[in-house]
C-alpha positions, 0 to 999 in steps of 0.5 A: 531283407534280414539284418544282424546288428553287431554289439558296437551298435545299440540294440534299439536299432532293431526297431528302425529296421523292423519298422521298415519291414525288415527282419533284424536281430542284435547280437544280444538275441544270440545265445552268447549275446554280445560275446558272440565271436566274429566267426559265429556272426559270419556263420549266422550271416551266411546261413540265414543270409543276414546282412551284418551291420557293424562298426568293426573293420575286421568284418570289412577285411574279412568280407573283401578277402573271404566273402564273409560275412555274406553282406555287410554295412560298415558304419563309419559315423564315429561315436553318435548317441542312440537317437542320432544313430537311429535317425541316421539309419532311418534316413539312409535305410531305403538307399542301403537296402536298394544298394544291397540288392546288387552289391555286398558291401556298403559303407554308411557315414552320417551324411551319405552311403558309399557302395564299395563292393 
């Protein structure tokens, strides 16, 4: 599975996805870096079939109303340090990827995931 990690999450999170065998990029890997507009992230998501991983609720509303981005993981864990964020994803990544096989929107909290759409 391919992922696009938004600017609000640490770039080191790519490693968690890659170690699990996924293709993961961070907004820093894009030409405009963390200044990349949401519309461009939606285009990359749709064109490359990448799941956007973000804390930005604008993507949540856009996905529900317009189906953009292509697929979405909305992080609702509050502010965690880099280590705790990576541990949270490492713990829940198998369940996230399994859910995204059949759905398009998953919410991730510190202790659980929820399938939304």
